Every structure is written in C-alpha cells, then in structure tokens.
C-alpha positions as CSV (number, residue, x, y, z in Angstrom):
1,M,68.5,139.5,104.6
2,S,65.5,141.6,105.5
3,R,64.5,142.1,109.1
4,E,61.4,140.1,108.5
5,T,63.6,137.0,107.8
6,Q,66.0,137.4,110.5
7,P,65.8,135.8,113.9
8,K,64.4,137.9,116.7
9,L,66.8,139.8,118.6
10,K,67.8,138.2,121.9
11,L,66.8,140.7,124.9
12,A,68.1,139.9,128.4
13,V,66.0,141.6,131.2
14,V,68.3,141.8,134.1
15,T,67.2,142.4,137.7
16,G,69.9,144.2,139.5
17,S,68.7,144.2,143.1
18,V,69.6,141.2,145.3
19,R,68.7,142.6,148.6
20,E,66.1,140.9,150.9
21,G,62.4,142.1,150.3
22,R,63.3,143.7,147.1
23,F,60.6,145.0,144.7
24,G,62.9,144.5,141.5
25,P,61.2,141.1,140.3
26,V,57.9,142.7,140.4
27,V,58.9,145.4,138.0
28,A,60.8,142.9,136.0
29,S,57.8,140.8,135.4
30,W,55.7,143.9,134.5
31,F,58.4,144.9,132.0
32,R,58.7,141.2,130.5
33,E,55.0,141.4,129.8
34,Q,55.6,144.6,127.9
35,A,58.4,143.3,125.8
36,L,56.2,140.0,125.0
37,R,53.5,142.5,123.6
38,H,56.0,144.4,121.8
39,N,56.6,140.8,120.1
40,E,60.0,141.8,118.3
41,F,62.4,140.0,121.0
42,E,63.2,136.7,122.1
43,I,63.3,137.3,126.0
44,D,65.5,136.0,128.7
45,T,64.9,137.0,132.1
46,I,67.9,137.2,134.4
47,D,67.8,137.8,138.2
48,L,71.2,138.2,139.9
49,A,70.0,136.8,142.9
50,D,70.1,133.4,141.3
51,Y,73.8,133.6,140.9
52,D,76.9,133.5,143.1
53,I,78.9,136.7,142.0
54,P,82.0,137.4,143.8
55,L,82.7,141.0,144.9
56,E,86.5,140.0,144.8
57,L,87.6,140.6,141.0
58,P,90.4,138.7,139.4
59,S,93.8,140.2,139.3
60,V,93.5,140.2,135.6
61,P,90.6,142.1,134.3
62,P,88.3,140.7,131.8
63,A,89.2,143.6,129.4
64,L,92.6,142.0,129.0
65,Q,91.6,138.5,129.4
66,P,87.7,138.2,128.1
67,D,87.9,134.6,127.8
68,M,88.7,133.7,131.5
69,T,87.3,131.2,133.3
70,R,84.5,132.3,135.6
71,P,83.6,131.0,139.0
72,D,81.4,127.9,138.7
73,G,78.5,129.8,140.2
74,M,78.4,132.7,137.4
75,A,79.3,130.6,134.4
76,E,75.8,130.3,133.4
77,L,75.3,134.1,133.8
78,T,78.3,134.8,131.4
79,R,76.8,132.3,129.0
80,R,73.3,134.2,128.9
81,L,74.7,137.6,128.8
82,A,77.1,136.6,125.8
83,D,74.0,135.4,124.0
84,A,72.1,138.6,124.3
85,D,71.9,141.1,121.6
86,A,70.3,143.9,123.9
87,Y,69.6,144.5,127.5
88,V,67.2,146.1,130.0
89,I,68.8,146.6,133.2
90,V,66.2,146.8,136.0
91,T,67.5,148.8,139.0
92,P,66.7,150.8,142.1
93,D,68.8,153.6,143.7
94,Y,70.7,152.5,146.7
95,N,72.2,155.5,148.2
96,R,72.2,157.7,145.1
97,S,73.7,154.8,143.1
98,F,73.3,151.4,141.9
99,P,73.5,148.0,143.6
100,A,76.8,146.5,144.3
101,A,75.7,143.1,143.0
102,L,75.2,144.8,139.5
103,K,78.2,146.4,139.5
104,A,80.3,143.2,140.3
105,A,78.1,141.3,137.6
106,I,79.2,144.2,135.2
107,D,82.8,144.1,136.0
108,W,83.0,140.5,135.7
109,H,82.4,140.7,132.1
110,Y,83.6,143.0,129.1
111,T,83.2,141.8,125.4
112,E,79.5,140.5,126.6
113,W,78.5,143.9,126.7
114,Q,80.5,145.5,123.6
115,A,78.5,147.0,120.7
116,K,75.1,146.0,122.1
117,P,72.3,148.3,123.3
118,I,71.3,148.8,126.8
119,A,68.0,150.3,128.3
120,F,67.0,151.0,131.8
121,V,63.8,150.5,134.0
122,G,64.2,152.3,137.4
123,Y,62.3,152.6,140.5
124,S,62.9,154.0,144.0
125,G,61.5,156.7,146.4
126,A,61.6,160.3,144.8
127,S,63.8,159.8,141.8
128,G,62.5,156.7,140.3
129,G,65.9,155.1,139.8
130,L,67.3,158.1,137.7
131,L,70.2,158.6,139.9
132,A,71.4,155.0,139.3
133,I,70.3,155.0,135.6
134,E,72.7,158.0,135.1
135,Q,75.6,156.5,136.8
136,L,74.9,153.0,134.9
137,R,75.1,154.9,131.5
138,Q,78.5,156.1,132.2
139,V,79.6,152.7,133.2
140,F,78.3,151.1,130.1
141,N,79.8,153.7,127.8
142,E,83.4,152.7,129.1
143,L,82.4,149.3,127.9
144,H,81.6,150.2,124.5
145,A,77.9,149.4,124.9
146,H,75.4,151.8,123.6
147,T,72.8,153.1,126.2
148,V,69.3,154.1,124.7
149,R,67.8,157.6,125.2
150,E,64.3,156.3,126.4
151,Y,64.0,154.9,129.8
152,V,61.0,153.7,132.3
153,S,61.1,155.3,135.5
154,F,58.8,154.4,138.6
155,P,59.2,157.1,141.4
156,R,57.3,156.2,144.6
157,Y,56.8,152.7,143.0
158,Y,55.0,151.6,146.0
159,L,52.1,153.9,145.3
160,L,52.0,152.8,141.6
161,F,51.5,148.9,141.6
162,G,48.7,147.0,143.4
163,Q,49.0,143.9,145.4
164,D,48.8,141.8,142.4
165,G,52.0,143.3,140.9
166,A,49.9,145.3,138.2
167,L,50.2,149.0,137.6
168,L,47.1,151.0,138.9
169,E,47.6,153.6,136.1
170,P,49.4,151.7,133.2
171,A,49.0,153.9,130.2
172,E,51.8,156.3,130.6
173,H,54.4,153.7,131.7
174,E,53.4,151.4,128.8
175,A,54.0,154.0,126.4
176,S,57.2,154.6,127.8
177,A,58.3,151.0,127.8
178,K,57.1,150.9,124.0
179,A,59.2,153.8,123.1
180,M,62.3,152.3,124.8
181,L,61.7,149.0,123.1
182,D,61.4,150.5,119.6
183,Q,64.8,152.1,120.3
184,L,66.4,148.9,121.5
185,L,64.9,147.1,118.3
186,W,66.5,149.6,115.9
187,W,69.9,149.8,117.7
188,G,69.9,146.1,118.5
189,T,69.3,145.3,114.7
190,V,71.9,147.9,113.5
191,L,74.7,146.8,116.1
192,R,74.2,142.8,115.5
193,D,74.4,143.3,111.5
194,G,77.5,145.4,112.4
195,R,79.0,142.8,114.8
196,N,78.1,139.9,112.2
197,A,80.1,141.9,109.4
198,L,83.0,142.8,111.3
199,P,84.2,141.9,114.7
200,F,84.0,144.8,117.1
201,G,87.4,146.5,117.2
202,A,88.7,145.2,114.3
203,A,89.8,147.5,111.3
204,R,88.6,147.1,107.9
C-alpha cells in the first residue's frame, strides 16, 4: 500500500505542564497550527491538566502488566495515547528538568510509547526547554520510543509571543516545526509499518 492510500498518521500533541498560569497551551496551540499546515497528520491535542494522574504508581509497573486497569480519571488518556502513531511533547523547564505531572503520565504507561516517534517543543527562560528535552530523550529511549533529532525551542518565550498568542517573528520557528514534522512523518510511517508487520519485541 502506498503512503498516498494509507490513513494519515495519528499525532498526539501533549501539553506537559499543569501548573497555574502555565504558558503551555499557547505553545501547543501554535504548534497545532503548524501541524495542520503540514497536512500529513490527524491531530489529537492532549492537555494533561484535563486528567487526574496519580503520582502514586501501582505496585506492579506497566512494563510487567501493560494491560492493567488505570484509574477512572486517566482511562481516556491511556486510550488516546495508545491510539497515537507519534507524539509531540510540549514542555517547559522546571528546575532544570520537566514537570512531575508529565513524568507521572509517562510512567503510568509503557506499551503505548513503544516503537513510536516522539518530538519535543520546549519553552522556558534561558534554555528554551532544552534541559527538559534532553532528560526526556533518556526517559523515552528506556521505553523503546524513538526521539527525533529536530526540535522547536522558545528561549525567553515571553518576548517571542504577542498578546494574541501569535509569534512576533515566526519564520525561524515555523521552519524548525516543519523540519521536525517531516522527521516525525518519516519515522512514524516506517514504525507504523513495522508494528503492523510484526508486534514489537516479537521474534521472526
């Protein structure tokens, strides 16, 4: 089946910050527009603030019991993550790392991430989210996901966006978003084909 006859990849854009007054939804909304313009994905925008994600993890980890029953408040989140073929994580830096709610959402899941590509959009003060992104690469690599090389970064984001949520000088960041989406499309297509041909981890 040629790519032209395949359904579009399902891309989940995940807002990782849940703190009061967060800027994440503005960044996620901007990126969603870039993904719509790219026109190669079916987009699902997921905001972790919409879900009750316990910090207390189950005694048996999802790696050993992937089909465990999740708490009612996050069952829909699990379904949406499982349905996705690729992910973009929108994250700030919190104390040189990434938000606790995002780590909890990651740790409550396992097979949902496997053999799927993940990209990052970061924002913060000086680093533009790069400190969080580098740590997230290590975490997702442990979960057998593939993190693409390209990313989008907004250092001193409060100087880059106008009151209407639009970038004041968009060209550079739009080019970065397109390059990242191109990589997600390639990896997402290859990995979806691979998962359809052979379950992840199964031997031929």
